[in-house]
Every structure is written in structure tokens, then in C-alpha cells.
N, C-alpha and C positions, 0 to 999 in steps of 0.2 A: 656601881648600881647595875642592876638588869632593869631593862624597862619592858614592860609587857604591852602589847597590843591589841586591844579590843575592837571589834567591828559590830555594831548593829545596824537595823535597817533605817534608823534615823539619825546617825552620827557617829561619830568616834570618841573613845577615851584613851587617853594616853597617860599611863601611871608609872609614878617613881614610889618605892616600896616605903616612903615616910609616911603616905597617906594609907590606913588601914583599909580592908576590906568593910570592917564595922561602918568605917566613917562614910565610906561610898554608898552603903545601904543606907545610914541614915539620912544623907545627902538627896538621895533618890526620893525617900519617904517625904522629906520636908519640900522637894520641888513639886512632886504631886500633890501635896495640899496647898501649893501656891497656885498652881494650874486649876485646881478643882473649887478654890475657895472664892465665895462670892463676898470678898472683901473690899474695902476701898484702896486707893494706892498706900496712902499712909498705913494703913493695918500691914498692908503685904511687906513694907519697909521694916515695920517694928518686928513683924514675924521673923527676917531676915537677920535682923540684929539681935534677937533672942536666939535665934539657931546656933550662932557662933560658927555656923559651917562655910559662909563665905560664898564663895563664886557661882555656884550651881543656883541657890536662892536669888544672889543679885542678877543674874542672868534672866531668871523668871520675872523678876521685878523691872527689870530693863524691858523685857518683852511687854509687860503688863503696861507699862508707862507707854512705850510707843502705840499700842491697840486703843488706849483710852486718852491720849491727851491730843486733843483738838487740832492744836498747832505744832505738832511734832516736828513738822518742818522746820520751823522757825528756830525751835529749840535745838534741833540738829546741826544748826550752823556753827555751833561753838564747838562741835565736834564730840560732844558729851551727851550721854542722858544723864548721869548725876555725876555730881562732884565727889571728891574723896568723903568717904563715911566710915568713920572708925567703929568696929564692932564691940559690943560690951565685952564679950567672953574672947579669950585668946588674943587680944589686942589687934585683929585683923584690920588692915586698911582695903577698903574696897575703891577702884577706881573704875571709870568706864572709857572708852573710846568709840567713836562713830565715823565710819568712812563710807563711801561710795563703793560698793562693793566692785563696780566696772573700772573704777580710775584708782582706787586706794587713796583716793583723795577726800577732802571734806565734802560732806554733802552740799549739793545745789539744792534749789528749790524745783529742779526737775528730776532729782534723783528718784530712780524707782527701785531700788534695793539698796538697802544700808546694811553693812557689816557691822555688827555690834561685838565689842570685845569688853568683858568683864576681868578685871585682875585682884585677886585677894593675896595679900602678902602679910607676914608677921616675921619673928625672929627665926622660927624653925623651917618654915615651908611657904611656897609660893603656889598659887594656883590661878588657871587662866581658861575663861569659856568664851567661845565665841558663836554666834547665831547670826544667819542671813535672813532679814524681814523684808518681804517682798511688799511694796504698794501700788495698789491698784487703782487709778484715778477713776472718777465717774465720769461717764461720757455725756456731758452735760449738752454738748451740741447735739448729737442724735437725738437725744430728748427733746431739746427744742425743735429740731426738724418735723416732729410728729405733729407739731401746733402751728404749721405754715409761717415757720419763720422766715424773714425777708433779709435783715441784716443782725448783726450781732457784734458788740464790742465788749469783750470780758473786761477791760482797761485793766489787767492783770499784768502788764510788763512789769520787771523787775531790774532792769538794767538802765534806767533813766532813760528812755527812748525819745525821740521827739515825735513818733508815730504812735498812735491808737489803732490797733490793728482791728479792721472788720474780718473776723474769720468766716463769716458765711457769705459776705458780698466782696465787694472791692472798693469800698468806699472807706479808706483808712482816715481818723482823725488827726489833728495836730495838738500837741500839748503846748501851751503857751509857757509853763513852766515845767519842763522836762523833770527837773529835780524832784517832783513830788510823785513820779510814777514809781509805784513800788514802795512807797515810803511809809505805808503800815499795812496791816493784815488784818484780813477776816477771821471770822471765828473757826474756819477749817484751815486756816494758815496759808491762805491763798494771800499774793501781794496785791495790792488795792493803792490807787492814789489817793493823796490828801489835798483837797483844796481849800485855800487859805483865805481869798477876798475876790472881789469883782475882775480882778485881772489875771486870775489864775482858772481856767478852764480848758477844755477841747474843743476843738471846732470840728464839724464833720461836713465835709463839702455836700452841696445837694446833689440829690440822687431823685430820676423820675420815679423810683420805687417809693419816694416818700409821698407821694400822692395816694392816699388811701380814702377809698369812700367808707369803708370800716377797716378797723385794725386795733392794736394794742401794743402799749408799751409795757416792758416790765423791767424793772430794775432793782438792787439793794441800795440802800441808802442809810448811812450813819452820821447824823448831826451831831458835831462837836461844839458848835456855837451857843450861846445861851440866848435864851428868847424873853428875858425878862421885861423888856419894854416893847415888845411886840414887834420885835425884828422880823423881816422877810427876808427869806432866802431862796433865790430862784436855782431849782435844781437842774432843770436843763428844758428846752424851748426852742422854738424858731418864730421869726416876725414874719408878718407880711409885707410891712413897708417900715421905714424906720421908726415910727412911733407905735405902732399897734401889733399886739401879738396874733399870730394865726394858732400857735399852741404853746402852753407854758404850764409847767408843774411846779409848784413852790411851796414852802412852808411858812406859816405864819400863825403864830401863837400855838406852837407845836400841831397844828393842824396842817392838814393837806389840801392845798387849793389846784385846781387846774382849769384851765380856759380853753376852748375850741371855738373858732370862728375865723373862717378863712374869706371873709368879705373885704376885710381891710379898714372897717369901721367898729370901733371899740363899743361894746355894748355889756353892761354888767350882767343881763340875764342870760350870757354863754359862761357865767363864772358859777363853778361847782366847788364846794368845800365839805372837808368832814368836820365834826366836832373838835372842841379844841382839846390840846392834851392826847392826841392818839399816836402821836409821836414823842418817844422817850429819848433824851439826849444821851448821846453814848451808846445807844443800842442801835443793832442792825434791824432794819425793817426792810420787809419786800413789799413793793410798791405796784400795783399794776393800774394804769388808766387805759381805758377801751371805751371806744366810738363806734356808732354804726346805727342801724334800725333801733337796737334797745335802748338808743340814748348814751349820754356820757356818764361812765360809771369811774368810780376810785373804790380801789380795794387797797387792805392794810394787812399784809400778814394773811393772805387768802380769804379774808373775810369783806363781803362789801358793804363799804362804809357809807357811800353816799351815790345816789344816781338822779338824773334828769332825762326821765324819758322824752321831754319834749325836745332835748337839743340833740336834734340828729345831722348835726353839720358835719362836713366832711373835711379833709385836710386835702385840699386839690390845687392850690396853686404856690403859695408861699413866695409870690413875687413882691420885690419891693417897688417903690414908687419908680425907679430907674429901669424895671422890667427883668430883672435879674432874679434868679432863683436865691433863696436865703438858705444858709447852712443851719445845721443843728448845732446847739451849745450843749454840752455836758459840764455841769459844774457852774452854770450859769444861765444866760439866756435873758430874754426881755421878761420884767417883772410886771404882773399884771396890776399891783398895785403904784406902779410909778414911782417907787422911792428910789431915791438916788443912790450911787455907790458909796458905801461897799455893802450896803444892805442888800444890793442885788447880786452880790456873791454868793455862794454856798461855801460855809465852813463844815468842813467835813469830808466824808468819802461818798464816791458813787461808783458802783461796780456790777457788771454784768448787764448791760443795756441790752435788750432785745425787743427788735421792731417785727410785728408780725401782721398779716395783711387779713387777717379774719379777727372778728370779734369773739373772745372764747365766753363760753359759759361758766356760772360759777364753779361749778366742780373741776373744770379744767383749769381755773386759777388757784383754787385750794391745793390742788395736787402741784401746780408749778410752784406755788409758795413753800411747800415741804421740802422740797428738793434744795441739797446743798451742794451749789456748783462746785466747790474746790475740796469736796469730801474724798479722802480716800481709804480704802480698807486695806488692813495688814495682815499680814500671813506668814508663817514661817516656812523658808524654803525647804523642801525636802532633803535630808541628809546634809546639812548644811552645818549643823553643830558640831562643835569640837570641844572637849573639856581636856585640859592637861594638868596634871598634878605633879610638883615636885619638891 
């Protein structure tokens, strides 16, 4: 059999004469309809199956899957986009493989270019298609820099490290249970830690930058513990001395509570909370706590949910009774309710903790909440696709 070689501006076709020109034309039109259709992923797969053409359509479906699946990085670790799919017409079996185009190995969470291969086979013919898909990460750190960021802990380490890296400053934290780092993923497929109890948290050593007359903390939180009996979950905080909080953020009856008072004497008037059931168990929420001349404020998912304009306390010393500066705790911390462990621990995930030295306005918090830190956009690499028919 003679093999004819065709070049186009967007890829290559290698053809063996078992596949007719009519079949190729039909596949091109089907591929066009898949690219232009405003269909759901399931509808695209159904169209692929009904077409009976196989590989071209399946490649389009694979690309559609990559561009719409928010956790494609997680799914790609298995090395496939979809498993074997038997087509109704012609008995075609479709399979896919995914590798890192730079290494030829299975993708990692840091892969930037995926090479997707789709194969279609039956008793009389075999066809293969290949595309390269470029993943472009969102530059979240640069975005945070525009809001006067001082420190930023993504908590996105995925290799069970002992350190939680501060990628803006130099105050790296310590995981007390390294196995939880990267044990779960957020809605964009970014690895996140999972905290289990009061003994499982991250300790951040004290830094002079933590003394803020005004500032804010931004973080993403997913609570997985139940709250049927009014459990209290400390998300993060620091203490003034062994018994009293300087700053604390916690959940109680699915409400967000915060406390800011750096005098070393506990006073409930410095306690602020949202209404009950503002946090949904199992769902990611963006939380911002800010302080300064505008008072102490709590934002959830970009909306101001509680404010105490009279509390203009500063985070100024955070020294304990022995005169040493106190560390920050993520996934734990002093609980303002003074409840014993394990209620002081957090059950769930905390990620993308950022500390700012300015008190943001409402519109800035709304914009910050709308950003997906681990979101990636996907595009076809020019001239990367190849189709082979034999």
C-alpha cells in the first residue's frame, strides 16, 4: 500500500487507502460540528458514538473534556482522558492516553503541555490522532501583589513535604503531619492539605511583619466536619499568651467567628461573628478577615457578612507571658470558645492563606473572592495535531 502525506497549516494527516476520501470528509464535518456545538460533554460523547467515525471525533471530545473539566490535572494522572469506549457503529473501540509532552511520561501536577493520543480500532482498520494541549496557569501571586501582600502560603505542596512555603516572604511553615499535604484537591485541581484534628496543623514562625495596625487575611476554606452539636473549629490564629488570643478565626454552628484584641486580656466585646449557616460543609468558601480604622470585618465569598466599626484593635505584639513572639497556626490555633481538643482542631482544608498590610475595601474583596488561584486555561498547540489512518 502506498502512503500519501498531506500537510496543512494546523497539523498533519497520514492516510492508508483503507480509509476513503469520503470518510475523511465526513470526519472533518463531524469534527467541525463538535468544535462549534454548544453541547454538554455527555452530548459530545453521544455524537461521537453515533457518528461511528471514531478517532477524529474522540480527539475533539478529549479536547473538550480538557478545557471544561476543572480538575483535569487530577484525572490526567491516570494517563487517560477517557477509558475504552465501544462505538455502536462498526464495533470501534476508542482509547486514550495522556503524557507530558516534554518528558513522554505520565503528567504530574506541574505539567504545562499535555500530549493526548486517541486510538480507534476494529477488525479492518486502525486510526490514531494526537494533539498537544498547553495549560497556562493563572498568575495569582502577581495579582495578590497589587493588593499589598506581605506573606502568602499557598499550602499547595503535593509531595508530602515538611514545610509549607511562604512564596512571597521567607517565613516557611512546618506541617505537623506531612502526610496530609496535597492529600486532596480544590475545585481547580490544585493540591491542598487535609487537617484531621487538634494535633494536625501548620506552624508559621513569628515575623515582625505580623505586627499590623491595619491588614487582612485571605484564605480558602472547606469544612468537612459535622456541626450538629455546635462544634467549634479553629481555622487559624495566634495567641498573646498561653491563655488568651491575639487573633483567631474559627467556625461555630457553621458561622464564621473572629477575635482581635492584642492586650492579653480576654474580652468578649472583641468577638465578631456572622449569622449561622453561612458556611456549607463540604463546599469551598473564600473568607477575608480585615482590621483597621474601618473596624473588624468578616467577608464570605466576597460579601461583607459582619462588621464591628468600634473594634479598631491592632495586631501589634502577640507576645506570650515569657516575652517571646507567638507563631501563627493554620488548621488550628487558640479557640476563643475555650473548648478542649479535638474541637480546637480543624476538620477540612485550608489553602491560599495571604496576609496583607492594608485594609481592603469591599470591591477589592469581591474581586479577590472571584479569582480561582489554581485555574488554568487550555489551548491547542499550533501545528501539533497528527491523524494516522491505516
